[in-house]
N, C-alpha and C positions, 0 to 999 in steps of 0.2 A: 397231688401224683400219683398216678397207678404205676406199679412197676412191676413187671411179669419176671420171672427166674425161672428159666427150664433146668432141670437137672438130669443127668445123663442118669438111665436106671430106673428113673422115676416115671410111673405112669401119668402125675398128674404134675404142671405148674404151681409156683408158688407166686401167688398173688397177693399183694400189699399196697395199701392207701399210704403214703412217706408226705410228710411235710418237708423235705428236703429239694432243695433245687437239681434240675436235671444235670448240672453241672458239677455237684457234688455225688451225685448217686456215678456219673460215668469216672470220676475220680476213685471212685472207691471202687469198682469194676475193675480199672485201668491197673490199682496199683495189687489187687489180687492176683490178676492176670500176671504180672509181669514178676510175681515171684516176692515181691516187697512185703505182702500178708499170705497168710497161708488160706485166710476166711474172708470170704465175702460179709460182712457186717452193716445191717441197713436196720433204720430203728422206722417204724410206722407210725402213724398218726396217733395211735392211741399209748404209745411209748413201750413198746413192746419190741425187742432185738430179733432181728432174723439171721444166722448164721449160718451160711453155704461155703463146704470147702471150695477152694477155689479149681482145686482139678478136676469139679465134677460139674463145672457151670458149663452147660448146651449152649444159654442165649440169656441174654435180659433185655427187656423191650420196654421203653419208656413212653407214656402217654398221659394223655388225659382221663379222668374218670369219666364214664357214660352215664349220662345222665339216663333214668328210667322215666317213661313218660307213666302220669297215673289218671286215671279217668276214661271216659267212654267214647269220647272223639276220634275221629279220623286219623290214623297216623301217618 
C-alpha cells in the first residue's frame, strides 16, 4: 500500500510503500495525533522505519500503488 505523508514546513511529501494494512496505519496516525505517541512510526516494505513528529503532520494519504505502463502501445 502506498502512504503519502505531508509534513508542515517541508517542500516535499514523504512517500513509502508499506506492507501494513490501512487499519494499522490509521491506528498509528490516530495514536500519534491523540498524543499517545509523540512520533508517527511506519515501516516500509524494505524494513526501513520512517519517523515523523506528530505535531508536524499535515496529512496522511492512504492508497494503492500506481502501476506504471511499459511499452509503446496506446495509453
